[in-house]
C-alpha positions as CSV (number, residue, x, y, z in Angstrom):
1,X,49.5,25.6,94.1
2,X,49.2,24.1,97.8
3,X,50.7,26.4,100.5
4,X,52.2,24.9,103.9
5,X,52.0,26.4,107.2
6,X,56.0,27.1,106.7
7,X,55.1,28.8,103.6
8,X,51.8,30.8,105.5
9,X,54.6,31.8,109.0
10,X,56.9,32.9,106.9
11,X,55.1,35.3,104.5
12,X,53.8,36.8,107.6
13,X,56.8,37.1,109.8
14,X,58.2,38.3,105.9
15,X,55.2,41.4,105.9
16,X,55.7,41.5,109.7
17,X,59.5,42.9,110.0
18,X,59.0,45.1,106.2
19,X,56.4,47.4,108.7
20,X,58.6,47.2,111.5
21,X,61.2,48.1,109.5
22,X,59.6,50.8,107.7
23,X,58.2,52.4,110.8
24,X,61.8,52.0,111.9
25,X,63.3,54.2,109.5
26,X,60.0,57.3,108.9
27,X,60.4,56.9,112.9
28,X,64.4,57.0,112.8
29,X,63.4,60.1,110.3
30,X,60.7,62.0,112.9
31,X,63.2,62.1,115.7
32,X,66.3,62.7,113.3
33,X,64.5,65.9,111.1
34,X,66.3,63.7,108.6
35,X,65.2,62.4,104.7
36,X,68.4,61.2,103.8
37,X,69.3,58.0,106.4
38,X,72.2,56.5,104.8
39,X,73.3,57.2,101.1
40,X,70.9,54.8,99.6
41,X,68.1,56.7,100.6
42,X,68.0,59.3,97.8
43,X,72.3,58.9,96.6
44,X,71.6,62.0,94.1
45,X,70.4,64.5,96.9
46,X,73.3,62.9,99.3
47,X,76.3,63.4,96.7
48,X,74.7,67.4,96.6
49,X,74.2,67.7,100.1
50,X,78.1,66.2,101.1
51,X,79.3,69.0,98.3
52,X,77.0,71.6,99.9
53,X,78.6,71.1,103.6
54,X,81.5,70.9,101.9
55,X,81.5,75.0,100.9
56,X,80.1,75.4,104.5
57,X,82.5,73.9,106.1
58,X,85.1,76.2,104.4
59,X,82.6,78.2,104.3
60,X,83.0,78.4,108.3
61,X,86.6,78.2,108.4
62,X,87.0,82.0,106.7
63,X,84.4,83.3,108.9
64,X,86.9,82.2,112.0
65,X,89.7,83.8,109.9
66,X,88.1,86.5,108.8
67,X,87.1,86.5,112.8
68,X,90.4,87.2,113.6
69,X,91.1,89.7,110.8
70,X,88.7,91.7,112.3
71,X,90.0,91.6,115.2
72,X,94.5,91.8,114.0
73,X,92.9,94.7,112.9
74,X,91.2,97.0,115.3
75,X,93.6,96.0,117.4
76,X,96.0,97.8,115.2
77,X,94.2,101.0,115.2
78,X,93.7,101.1,118.4
79,X,97.0,101.4,119.0
80,X,97.8,103.7,116.1
81,X,95.2,105.8,117.3
82,X,96.9,106.2,121.1
83,X,100.1,106.9,118.3
84,X,97.3,109.6,116.8
85,X,96.7,111.3,120.0
86,X,100.0,111.5,121.9
87,X,101.8,113.2,118.2
88,X,99.3,115.5,119.1
89,X,99.6,116.4,122.5
90,X,104.1,115.5,121.5
91,X,102.7,118.5,119.1
92,X,101.3,121.0,121.3
93,X,103.9,120.6,123.5
94,X,107.0,121.7,120.3
95,X,104.1,124.6,119.4
96,X,104.5,125.5,123.2
97,X,108.7,125.2,123.6
98,X,108.9,127.5,120.3
99,X,107.5,130.9,122.4
100,X,110.7,133.1,123.0
101,X,109.1,133.8,126.4
102,X,110.0,130.7,127.7
103,X,112.7,130.6,130.5
104,X,114.9,126.6,130.8
105,X,112.8,126.2,133.8
106,X,110.0,125.8,131.1
107,X,111.9,124.3,128.5
108,X,112.9,121.5,130.7
109,X,109.7,121.1,132.3
110,X,108.4,120.6,128.2
111,X,111.7,118.2,128.0
112,X,110.1,116.2,130.4
113,X,107.0,115.2,129.5
114,X,108.6,114.6,126.3
115,X,110.4,111.9,127.5
116,X,107.5,110.3,128.5
117,X,106.0,110.7,125.4
118,X,109.2,109.2,124.2
119,X,108.8,106.0,126.3
120,X,105.3,105.9,126.1
121,X,105.7,105.8,122.1
122,X,109.0,103.2,122.4
123,X,105.6,100.7,124.2
124,X,103.5,101.7,121.6
125,X,105.3,100.0,119.0
126,X,106.5,96.8,121.3
127,X,103.4,96.5,122.2
128,X,101.7,92.9,121.6
129,X,98.2,91.4,120.7
130,X,97.9,88.9,124.1
131,X,99.3,85.9,122.5
132,X,103.0,87.0,122.8
133,X,103.1,88.0,119.2
134,X,104.5,91.4,118.3
135,X,101.8,94.2,116.2
136,X,105.1,95.9,114.4
137,X,108.0,93.1,113.8
138,X,105.7,92.0,110.5
139,X,107.1,88.5,109.9
140,X,108.7,88.0,113.1
141,X,106.3,87.8,115.7
142,X,107.9,86.4,118.5
143,X,111.0,89.1,118.7
144,X,110.7,92.1,120.3
145,X,111.1,95.0,117.0
146,X,111.8,98.3,119.0
147,X,115.2,98.8,121.5
148,X,116.9,102.0,122.1
149,X,116.7,105.0,124.7
150,X,116.0,108.5,124.8
151,X,119.1,108.8,126.5
152,X,121.0,107.6,124.2
153,X,119.7,108.8,121.2
154,X,120.3,112.2,122.7
155,X,123.9,111.6,123.3
156,X,124.4,110.9,120.2
157,X,122.2,112.6,117.6
158,X,123.7,110.5,114.9
159,X,122.1,107.0,116.5
160,X,118.6,105.9,116.4
161,X,116.2,102.8,117.4
162,X,117.6,99.5,116.4
163,X,114.6,96.9,114.8
164,X,114.9,93.7,114.8
165,X,111.4,93.4,112.9
166,X,111.5,92.8,109.1
167,X,109.6,94.2,106.4
168,X,106.7,91.7,106.2
169,X,103.1,91.8,106.8
170,X,101.2,88.9,108.5
171,X,98.1,88.0,106.2
172,X,94.8,85.7,106.7
173,X,93.1,83.5,103.8
174,X,89.5,85.3,103.7
175,X,88.3,84.0,100.6
176,X,90.1,81.0,98.1
177,X,91.5,83.4,96.1
178,X,92.1,86.9,99.2
179,X,94.3,87.7,101.6
180,X,94.2,90.7,103.9
181,X,97.0,91.6,105.7
182,X,96.3,91.5,109.6
183,X,99.8,93.5,110.3
184,X,102.1,96.6,109.3
185,X,105.9,96.2,109.9
186,X,107.3,98.6,112.3
187,X,109.8,100.2,109.6
188,X,106.4,101.2,107.8
189,X,104.4,102.9,110.9
190,X,107.7,104.2,113.0
191,X,111.0,104.5,110.7
192,X,110.3,105.5,106.9
193,X,109.1,109.0,107.5
194,X,110.0,111.4,104.9
195,X,111.7,114.1,106.9
196,X,111.5,117.8,106.5
197,X,108.9,118.7,104.5
198,X,108.9,116.0,102.6
199,X,111.3,116.6,100.0
200,X,114.2,118.8,101.4
201,X,115.4,120.3,105.2
202,X,117.1,122.9,106.4
203,X,119.4,123.6,109.0
204,X,122.0,125.6,109.9
205,X,126.0,125.7,110.5
206,X,127.4,124.4,114.1
207,X,129.3,127.6,113.4
208,X,126.7,130.3,113.1
209,X,127.3,133.1,115.2
210,X,124.3,135.5,114.2
211,X,120.8,135.4,115.1
212,X,119.7,134.1,110.6
213,X,116.9,131.7,111.0
214,X,116.0,129.7,109.2
215,X,112.2,127.8,107.8
216,X,111.5,124.2,106.1
217,X,110.7,125.8,103.0
218,X,108.6,124.8,100.0
219,X,108.7,123.4,96.3
220,X,107.0,125.5,93.8
221,X,107.5,122.7,90.9
222,X,107.8,118.5,92.2
223,X,109.0,118.2,89.3
224,X,112.0,120.5,88.7
225,X,113.2,119.0,92.1
226,X,112.9,116.0,91.5
227,X,114.9,116.2,89.0
228,X,117.5,118.4,90.9
229,X,117.5,116.4,94.3
230,X,120.5,114.7,94.7
231,X,122.2,118.1,95.0
232,X,122.3,119.1,98.3
233,X,122.5,123.3,97.9
234,X,124.7,125.7,100.3
235,X,123.2,129.4,101.9
236,X,126.0,131.6,102.7
237,X,125.7,134.8,103.9
238,X,128.3,137.2,104.1
239,X,128.2,140.9,105.8
240,X,130.6,144.2,104.5
241,X,129.8,147.6,104.9
242,X,126.9,146.8,106.5
243,X,125.4,145.1,103.7
244,X,123.8,141.6,104.1
245,X,124.5,139.6,100.6
246,X,123.4,135.7,99.9
247,X,124.4,133.0,97.8
248,X,123.2,129.9,96.7
249,X,125.3,127.3,95.9
250,X,124.7,124.2,95.1
251,X,128.3,121.0,96.0
252,X,129.3,120.5,92.5
253,X,132.5,119.6,92.2
254,X,135.6,121.1,92.4
255,X,133.5,124.1,91.9
256,X,130.3,124.9,93.5
257,X,127.7,126.2,90.7
258,X,126.4,129.5,91.3
259,X,122.5,129.5,91.3
260,X,121.2,132.8,93.0
261,X,122.4,135.5,94.9
262,X,121.4,139.1,96.1
263,X,121.0,140.7,99.2
264,X,120.1,139.9,101.4
265,X,116.2,141.2,103.2
266,X,115.2,139.7,106.4
267,X,111.6,137.6,106.4
268,X,112.0,137.3,102.2
269,X,111.2,134.4,100.5
270,X,114.2,133.7,98.1
271,X,112.8,131.0,95.4
272,X,114.9,128.8,93.2
273,X,113.6,128.6,89.5
274,X,115.8,126.5,88.4
275,X,115.8,123.7,91.3
276,X,111.6,124.3,92.3
277,X,112.6,125.8,96.0
278,X,111.7,127.5,98.3
279,X,112.3,129.3,101.6
280,X,112.4,132.1,103.6
281,X,115.7,133.1,106.0
282,X,114.7,135.3,109.2
283,X,116.9,137.3,112.0
284,X,120.6,138.9,110.9
285,X,122.9,136.2,109.8
286,X,126.2,136.8,110.4
287,X,129.5,137.4,108.4
288,X,129.8,133.2,106.9
289,X,127.3,132.0,108.4
290,X,125.0,128.6,106.4
291,X,122.5,126.9,105.8
292,X,122.2,123.3,104.2
293,X,119.3,121.7,101.8
294,X,119.3,118.8,101.5
295,X,117.1,115.6,99.8
296,X,114.3,114.1,102.3
297,X,115.9,111.4,104.1
298,X,114.0,108.9,106.1
299,X,114.0,109.7,110.1
300,X,112.0,108.1,112.7
301,X,109.3,109.3,115.0
302,X,111.6,108.3,117.8
303,X,114.9,110.5,116.8
304,X,113.1,113.0,115.7
305,X,111.3,113.3,119.3
306,X,115.1,112.9,120.6
307,X,116.4,115.8,118.6
308,X,114.0,118.3,120.4
309,X,114.1,116.9,123.5
310,X,118.3,118.0,122.9
311,X,117.4,121.4,121.6
312,X,115.1,121.5,125.2
313,X,117.8,120.3,127.1
314,X,120.7,121.9,125.5
315,X,121.7,125.5,127.2
316,X,120.8,128.8,125.1
317,X,123.3,131.3,126.4
318,X,123.1,133.7,123.5
319,X,120.7,135.7,120.7
320,X,123.3,132.6,118.3
321,X,122.2,129.4,120.4
322,X,118.9,131.3,120.8
323,X,118.3,131.0,116.8
324,X,119.3,128.0,116.1
325,X,117.1,126.4,118.9
326,X,114.2,128.7,117.3
327,X,115.7,126.5,113.6
328,X,116.0,123.3,116.1
329,X,111.8,123.1,116.9
330,X,110.8,124.3,113.8
331,X,112.3,121.2,112.3
332,X,110.7,119.4,114.5
333,X,107.7,120.7,114.0
334,X,108.0,119.8,109.9
335,X,108.8,116.6,111.3
336,X,105.9,115.7,113.1
337,X,103.2,116.8,110.9
338,X,105.5,114.4,108.7
339,X,104.9,111.2,111.4
340,X,101.8,112.2,111.6
341,X,100.9,111.6,108.4
342,X,102.6,108.4,107.7
343,X,100.6,107.3,111.2
344,X,97.4,109.0,108.9
345,X,98.2,106.5,105.6
346,X,98.8,103.8,107.9
347,X,95.7,104.2,109.3
348,X,94.1,105.0,106.0
349,X,94.9,101.0,105.3
350,X,94.3,99.4,107.6
351,X,90.5,101.5,107.8
352,X,90.4,99.9,103.9
353,X,91.4,96.6,105.1
354,X,88.9,96.2,107.9
355,X,86.3,97.6,105.6
356,X,87.0,94.7,103.4
357,X,87.4,91.9,106.4
358,X,83.7,93.3,107.1
359,X,82.1,93.1,104.5
360,X,83.2,89.6,102.9
361,X,82.5,88.3,106.7
362,X,78.5,89.2,105.5
363,X,78.9,87.9,102.9
364,X,80.2,84.7,104.9
365,X,77.4,84.8,107.0
366,X,74.7,85.7,103.9
367,X,76.4,82.5,102.4
368,X,76.2,80.4,105.2
369,X,72.2,80.9,105.4
370,X,72.3,79.6,102.2
371,X,74.1,76.7,102.4
372,X,71.9,75.9,105.7
373,X,69.3,76.1,103.4
374,X,70.4,74.5,100.8
375,X,71.1,71.7,103.0
376,X,67.3,72.0,104.0
377,X,66.2,71.4,101.3
378,X,68.4,68.7,99.7
379,X,68.1,66.5,104.0
380,X,65.8,67.2,105.5
381,X,62.1,65.3,106.2
382,X,58.7,66.7,105.0
383,X,57.6,66.0,109.4
384,X,53.7,66.8,108.2
385,X,54.6,63.9,105.4
386,X,56.9,61.7,107.6
387,X,54.4,61.6,110.7
388,X,51.3,61.0,107.7
389,X,52.9,57.7,106.1
390,X,54.4,56.5,110.5
391,X,49.9,56.1,111.6
392,X,50.0,54.7,108.3
393,X,52.9,52.0,108.2
394,X,51.5,51.8,112.0
395,X,48.5,51.1,110.9
396,X,50.1,48.3,108.2
397,X,51.6,46.4,110.8
398,X,48.8,46.2,113.1
399,X,46.4,44.4,110.2
400,X,49.3,42.9,109.0
401,X,49.9,41.5,112.5
402,X,46.6,41.0,113.3
403,X,46.1,38.7,109.8
404,X,49.0,36.7,110.5
405,X,47.2,35.5,113.5
406,X,43.6,34.6,112.0
407,X,45.6,32.9,109.1
408,X,48.2,31.3,111.2
409,X,45.0,29.3,112.9
410,X,44.0,27.9,110.1
411,X,43.5,24.4,110.0
412,X,42.3,21.1,109.2
413,X,42.2,19.0,112.6
414,X,39.5,21.8,113.5
415,X,37.3,20.6,110.8
416,X,37.9,16.3,111.8
């Protein structure tokens, strides 16, 4: 075989270029720390690495959502905690308001602080998350949920604050198949609160002239009450020859049904076994006085406060008005307990969701580490082996360069 001079040069240059290319690739692997510089370096590993990287990116987005969810739920829990503290103080003031030795000035002073608490709670109900989104407006994050004033509610006992939000709960996706609620509607927090003892409410007739006071009552048989809860009851009193009797009747039309009747004994519980309820009347009802018992309906926290403030600011000028005041205070205590129970239920739900988010965040952190480990196995270069191969390639390159220099000097002209 004849070897031309051009062949010698071409082969030498090709060999040197191959060694340079190999050294360059090794140098890039060492400098980048990656074994796969292009998909052709390892097609199978490159495809696997792409899938793992995509899963890692999705996990990172979920981690961002989890952080946002933790922030939103933590802020809501803080606001609910503030509400709980405010309600604790309101209840203390209500118990104080029930003290029979309080003067009119004392009651007015309590009413002044309750007005401040009303404004505080209204401010919390209209709180934002710092980005302009209202916490308790449902899906309508940009709409202020509540409007109204204590003066309006006190002046109009049948009125209530206006709610401009909706019943939605904003959510964030924290896993491919799981969304978590990060808010609660103002209706659920402040308005949908069962009045009275949660089953029924008691109140006096505006025409009562005696000193009778009815308590909030209890349910002795929830199933029996549920079977008849749509029928309001009336407790009427009659005084004949110094003897006071009572009659409990329903609201059947045209003739009410008498459910119970007997001689009134102050402070003695009146139990209706068929209805599954019990209540107590104390004091001395006058002839013709009556009390009503009605199934519990929803009453907002703001309406409860306004009723209490109205009772405190209403003049107490007689024993009869004192009795009505005591019934109002007792009703306020029961309604405040219901409101506090509702807030605790909401906080429990928020805490449960916060625990879920925290648990998922920890799991996502573990997944992120696992994805990083898998990517390292697929992509990262073995630094010891790469450096060793680079040194060997450099040696090969030097040998190729020296051998080419020696071979390229071969010529017949040197021997002529």
